[in-house]
C-alpha positions as CSV (number, residue, x, y, z in Angstrom):
1,M,-22.4,-46.6,33.9
2,K,-24.8,-44.1,32.4
3,L,-22.3,-41.3,32.9
4,L,-19.6,-43.4,31.2
5,T,-22.0,-44.1,28.3
6,A,-22.9,-40.4,27.9
7,G,-19.2,-39.5,28.0
8,M,-18.3,-42.1,25.3
9,A,-21.2,-40.9,23.2
10,S,-20.1,-37.3,23.5
11,L,-16.5,-38.2,22.6
12,L,-17.7,-40.1,19.5
13,A,-19.9,-37.2,18.5
14,L,-16.9,-34.8,18.8
15,L,-14.7,-37.1,16.8
16,L,-17.4,-37.5,14.1
17,A,-17.8,-33.7,13.9
18,E,-14.1,-33.3,13.7
19,G,-13.9,-35.8,10.9
20,I,-16.7,-34.2,8.9
21,L,-15.1,-30.7,9.3
22,R,-11.8,-32.0,8.0
23,L,-13.4,-33.7,5.0
24,F,-16.0,-31.1,3.9
25,A,-15.0,-27.8,5.6
26,P,-11.4,-27.8,6.7
27,Q,-10.7,-24.7,8.8
28,P,-7.5,-22.7,8.3
29,P,-5.6,-21.8,11.5
30,S,-6.6,-18.8,13.5
31,W,-3.1,-18.0,14.7
32,M,0.3,-17.5,13.2
33,S,2.6,-20.5,13.3
34,I,5.3,-18.8,11.3
35,Y,7.9,-17.9,13.9
36,R,11.5,-19.1,14.4
37,R,14.4,-18.1,16.6
38,H,16.3,-15.2,15.0
39,P,19.4,-16.6,13.3
40,R,21.6,-14.0,15.0
41,L,19.6,-12.1,17.7
42,P,18.4,-13.3,21.1
43,F,14.7,-13.4,20.3
44,F,12.2,-14.7,17.7
45,S,11.6,-13.6,14.1
46,L,9.6,-14.7,11.1
47,Q,10.3,-17.8,9.1
48,P,11.6,-17.1,5.5
49,D,9.6,-18.1,2.4
50,V,6.2,-18.5,4.2
51,S,2.8,-18.5,2.5
52,T,-0.1,-19.2,4.8
53,T,-3.7,-18.2,5.5
54,V,-5.0,-17.0,8.8
55,D,-8.8,-16.9,9.6
56,T,-10.0,-15.7,13.0
57,G,-13.6,-15.2,11.9
58,E,-13.2,-11.4,12.2
59,T,-10.1,-11.3,9.9
60,H,-9.1,-13.5,6.9
61,W,-5.7,-12.8,5.5
62,V,-2.7,-14.2,3.8
63,I,0.9,-13.9,5.1
64,E,3.9,-14.2,2.8
65,T,7.5,-13.6,3.7
66,D,10.6,-13.3,1.5
67,S,13.9,-15.2,1.9
68,F,14.9,-13.0,4.8
69,G,11.6,-13.4,6.7
70,C,10.3,-10.0,5.9
71,R,6.6,-9.6,5.0
72,T,6.0,-9.2,1.2
73,T,3.5,-10.3,-1.4
74,T,3.8,-12.4,-4.6
75,S,0.1,-11.8,-5.5
76,H,0.9,-8.6,-7.4
77,P,4.1,-7.5,-9.0
78,S,6.0,-4.5,-7.7
79,P,5.4,-1.3,-9.7
80,S,7.5,-1.2,-12.8
81,R,10.7,0.7,-12.6
82,P,13.0,2.0,-15.3
83,A,15.5,-0.6,-16.5
84,D,18.2,2.0,-16.7
85,G,19.3,4.3,-13.9
86,P,20.1,3.6,-10.3
87,P,17.7,1.5,-8.1
88,P,15.3,3.4,-5.9
89,P,16.4,4.2,-2.3
90,L,15.8,1.4,0.2
91,A,13.4,2.3,3.0
92,L,13.6,0.0,6.0
93,W,10.5,-0.4,8.2
94,L,10.8,-1.3,11.9
95,G,7.8,-2.1,14.1
96,D,5.4,-4.5,15.6
97,S,2.1,-6.1,14.5
98,Y,0.6,-2.8,13.5
99,T,3.4,-2.0,11.0
100,F,3.5,-5.7,10.0
101,G,-0.1,-5.4,9.0
102,H,-1.7,-7.9,11.4
103,G,-5.2,-8.8,10.2
104,V,-5.0,-7.7,6.6
105,D,-3.3,-8.8,3.4
106,H,0.1,-7.2,2.7
107,D,-1.5,-5.2,-0.2
108,E,-4.0,-3.7,2.3
109,S,-1.4,-2.7,4.9
110,F,0.0,0.8,5.0
111,V,3.4,-0.5,4.0
112,G,1.9,-2.4,1.0
113,L,-0.1,0.7,0.0
114,L,3.1,2.8,0.1
115,E,4.7,0.2,-2.1
116,E,1.9,0.6,-4.6
117,H,1.9,4.4,-4.6
118,C,5.6,5.1,-4.1
119,G,7.2,2.0,-5.5
120,G,9.0,3.9,-8.2
121,D,10.5,6.3,-5.6
122,Y,11.3,3.8,-2.8
123,Q,11.8,0.1,-2.3
124,F,10.2,-0.8,1.1
125,I,11.5,-3.5,3.3
126,N,9.1,-4.5,6.1
127,S,11.2,-6.0,8.9
128,S,8.4,-5.6,11.5
129,V,7.4,-8.6,13.6
130,P,4.4,-8.9,15.8
131,N,5.2,-8.7,19.6
132,Y,8.4,-6.7,19.0
133,G,9.1,-3.5,21.0
134,P,11.6,-0.6,20.8
135,T,14.5,-2.7,22.0
136,Q,13.9,-5.1,19.1
137,Y,13.5,-2.2,16.7
138,L,17.0,-1.1,17.7
139,Q,18.6,-4.5,17.5
140,V,17.0,-5.3,14.1
141,L,18.3,-1.9,12.8
142,E,21.8,-2.7,14.1
143,D,21.7,-6.1,12.4
144,A,20.5,-4.7,9.1
145,L,23.2,-2.0,9.1
146,R,25.8,-4.7,9.8
147,H,24.5,-7.4,7.4
148,A,22.1,-6.0,4.8
149,T,23.3,-5.5,1.2
150,P,22.5,-2.9,0.1
151,A,22.2,-0.9,3.2
152,P,19.0,1.2,3.8
153,N,18.8,4.8,2.7
154,L,15.8,5.7,4.9
155,V,14.6,4.3,8.3
156,L,10.9,4.3,9.2
157,V,9.7,3.2,12.6
158,G,6.1,2.5,13.6
159,T,5.6,2.8,17.3
160,Y,2.3,1.5,18.6
161,L,1.5,3.1,21.9
162,G,-1.0,0.5,23.0
163,N,1.9,-1.8,24.1
164,D,5.3,-0.4,23.1
165,F,6.0,0.8,26.7
166,Y,5.1,-2.6,28.1
167,D,7.1,-4.3,25.3
168,C,10.2,-2.3,26.5
169,E,10.2,-4.5,29.6
170,W,8.6,-7.8,28.5
171,S,11.2,-10.4,27.5
172,K,11.2,-11.6,23.9
173,D,13.7,-14.3,24.5
174,Q,11.0,-17.0,24.3
175,P,11.1,-20.6,22.9
176,V,9.5,-21.3,19.5
177,V,8.1,-24.7,18.9
178,D,6.4,-25.7,15.6
179,G,6.4,-22.0,14.6
180,I,4.5,-20.9,17.7
181,I,5.9,-18.6,20.4
182,G,5.8,-20.0,23.9
183,N,4.3,-23.3,22.7
184,D,4.4,-25.5,25.8
185,Q,3.5,-28.7,23.9
186,S,0.7,-29.5,26.4
187,L,-2.5,-31.3,25.6
188,K,-4.3,-28.0,25.4
189,S,-1.7,-26.6,23.0
190,W,-2.0,-29.8,20.9
191,I,-5.8,-29.4,20.7
192,K,-5.5,-25.7,19.7
193,R,-3.1,-26.6,16.9
194,R,-4.8,-29.7,15.6
195,S,-8.5,-29.5,16.1
196,H,-10.6,-28.0,13.4
197,L,-13.5,-27.8,15.8
198,Y,-11.4,-25.6,18.1
199,R,-10.6,-23.4,15.1
200,L,-14.3,-23.1,14.2
201,A,-15.3,-22.2,17.8
202,S,-12.4,-19.7,18.1
203,K,-13.4,-18.0,14.9
204,A,-17.1,-17.8,16.0
205,F,-16.0,-16.2,19.3
206,H,-13.8,-13.6,17.5
207,Q,-16.4,-12.8,15.0
208,W,-19.2,-12.1,17.5
209,A,-17.3,-10.8,20.5
210,R,-17.8,-7.0,20.9
211,K,-14.8,-6.3,23.1
212,S,-11.1,-6.8,22.8
213,H,-9.5,-9.7,24.6
214,R,-6.7,-7.5,25.9
215,P,-6.6,-7.3,29.8
216,R,-8.4,-4.2,30.8
217,S,-6.2,-3.6,33.8
218,L,-3.1,-3.2,31.6
219,I,-4.9,-0.9,29.2
220,E,-6.4,1.4,31.9
221,R,-3.1,1.8,33.7
222,M,-1.5,3.5,30.7
223,Y,-4.0,6.3,31.1
224,Q,-3.5,6.9,34.8
225,P,-0.6,9.3,35.7
226,A,0.1,7.6,39.0
227,A,0.9,4.3,37.1
228,W,3.9,6.0,35.5
229,E,5.4,7.0,38.8
230,S,6.6,3.5,39.7
231,G,6.6,-0.1,38.4
232,I,6.8,-1.3,34.8
233,L,5.6,1.8,33.1
234,H,8.0,4.0,35.0
235,D,10.9,1.7,34.1
236,S,9.8,1.6,30.5
237,L,10.3,5.3,30.0
238,S,14.0,5.1,30.3
239,T,14.2,2.0,28.1
240,Y,12.0,3.6,25.5
241,R,14.2,6.7,25.5
242,Q,17.4,4.7,25.3
243,A,16.3,2.6,22.4
244,F,15.2,5.6,20.3
245,A,18.3,7.6,21.3
246,E,20.5,4.8,19.9
247,I,18.3,4.4,16.8
248,T,18.7,8.2,16.3
249,S,22.5,7.9,16.8
250,L,22.9,5.1,14.3
251,C,20.9,7.0,11.7
252,S,22.8,10.2,12.3
253,E,26.2,8.5,12.1
254,R,25.3,7.2,8.6
255,G,23.3,10.2,7.4
256,L,20.1,8.2,7.2
257,P,16.8,10.2,7.4
258,L,14.6,8.9,10.3
259,L,10.8,9.2,10.6
260,V,8.9,7.7,13.6
261,V,5.2,7.1,13.0
262,V,3.3,7.3,16.2
263,I,0.3,5.0,16.1
264,P,-2.3,5.7,18.9
265,P,-4.2,2.9,20.6
266,R,-7.9,2.6,19.8
267,E,-8.7,3.7,23.3
268,S,-7.0,7.1,22.7
269,I,-9.3,7.6,19.7
270,E,-12.5,5.9,21.1
271,R,-12.4,8.2,24.1
272,E,-15.8,7.3,25.6
273,Q,-14.3,4.0,26.5
274,L,-11.9,5.7,28.9
275,Q,-14.1,7.6,31.5
276,G,-13.4,8.1,35.1
277,P,-11.4,10.3,37.5
278,G,-7.7,10.7,36.7
279,I,-8.1,9.1,33.2
280,H,-6.1,10.9,30.4
281,P,-6.8,9.3,26.9
282,D,-3.7,10.9,25.4
283,L,-1.3,10.0,28.1
284,P,0.7,7.1,26.4
285,V,1.0,9.0,23.1
286,D,2.0,12.2,24.9
287,R,4.6,10.4,26.9
288,A,6.1,9.0,23.7
289,L,6.0,12.2,21.8
290,A,7.8,14.0,24.7
291,I,10.6,11.5,24.5
292,L,10.8,11.6,20.7
293,E,10.7,15.3,20.5
294,S,13.4,15.7,23.2
295,L,15.6,13.6,20.9
296,A,14.8,15.9,17.9
297,I,13.3,12.9,16.0
298,D,11.0,13.7,13.1
299,T,7.6,12.3,14.1
300,L,4.2,11.8,12.6
301,D,1.3,11.7,15.1
302,L,-1.7,9.9,13.5
303,R,-4.3,11.0,16.1
304,R,-5.8,13.8,14.2
305,S,-6.4,11.7,11.1
306,L,-7.9,8.8,13.0
307,L,-10.0,11.0,15.2
308,E,-11.9,12.2,12.1
309,H,-13.3,8.7,11.6
310,D,-15.4,6.2,13.6
311,T,-13.2,3.6,15.2
312,R,-15.6,0.9,14.1
313,D,-14.3,1.6,10.6
314,T,-10.6,2.0,11.4
315,F,-10.0,-0.7,14.1
316,F,-11.1,-4.3,14.3
317,R,-13.5,-4.6,17.3
318,F,-12.0,-7.8,18.8
319,D,-8.6,-7.9,17.2
320,G,-7.8,-4.3,17.9
321,H,-5.6,-3.8,14.9
322,L,-6.1,-1.5,12.0
323,T,-8.7,-2.3,9.4
324,P,-8.0,-1.8,5.7
325,M,-9.6,1.6,6.0
326,G,-7.4,2.4,8.9
327,H,-4.3,1.4,6.9
328,R,-5.4,3.6,4.0
329,L,-5.6,6.6,6.3
330,V,-2.2,5.9,7.8
331,A,-0.6,5.4,4.3
332,E,-2.0,8.7,3.1
333,Q,-0.4,10.5,6.1
334,I,2.9,8.8,5.7
335,Q,3.1,9.3,2.0
336,A,2.7,13.1,2.5
337,R,5.7,13.0,4.9
338,L,8.2,10.9,3.1
339,P,11.3,12.8,2.0
340,S,11.1,13.7,-1.7
341,S,14.6,12.4,-2.2
342,V,17.3,10.6,-0.2
343,E,20.9,9.6,-1.0
């Protein structure tokens, strides 16, 4: 009886705390419920015309998408362009959460910063979606070349080597329920989506945790040469090559300049975190560069720029994505490599 009474009291206390939070300190969600099934392709994409706030405790940011589901901003107008004369060339971005700008407002992301500084020379379209990989980059490009009006004049790809090899093999054909990928509609999922107490606890954990939540085993395997001799990483090499070979072919057929921006994982920059026999901090980046260079693709390796700065300033500690400072460094490097003119 005492146990039942204690349980009821605890439940009432939780319900009271939930009600107080909802009334006096409602918590924005700490995840993105902005996905949908792509209207033409066999995987998820972003919902169009979204405006929402995400607060993880470590990051607080706004997501806005345009009518096509591409990330944009309505907070600040685009740089003014001359009323007369042709429109600026269209630069299409392909990528995952790092190019999307996960964790920062669009204006703080490197694509947003490029818009600010090069908006008179280029019009940037950010078709990047978190959790995409090279196969999706290719399919999105094929879809854009088939359906987009006007067609792009320049193609830019951000390849993040912390997971792009794994993403070559992981399926993206997943269900989307209530805007959430893989939502199983269980009680646990319902609590995560509805409870403001859960949101508060989740944000506190993200804010104070000192290590990334990413599985260490997956991270460490990328830096061990033997892991690339068989299994998922071995298989991913051919998938990665095939995807970028087809991207290159599509661009070449249409005379489109192509630049691939190679984004290293934090562990390749924060080298003291990767110690031990047989560990090579540059291995995933070097694997990608070898493939890209064999395909004669113009590449921008960001390691040197990021190595000049403390990772505590350039990467979020728990989230693992680029901070506003990290995005500024990346934008500077990309701006220096953009073609001066394209047709």
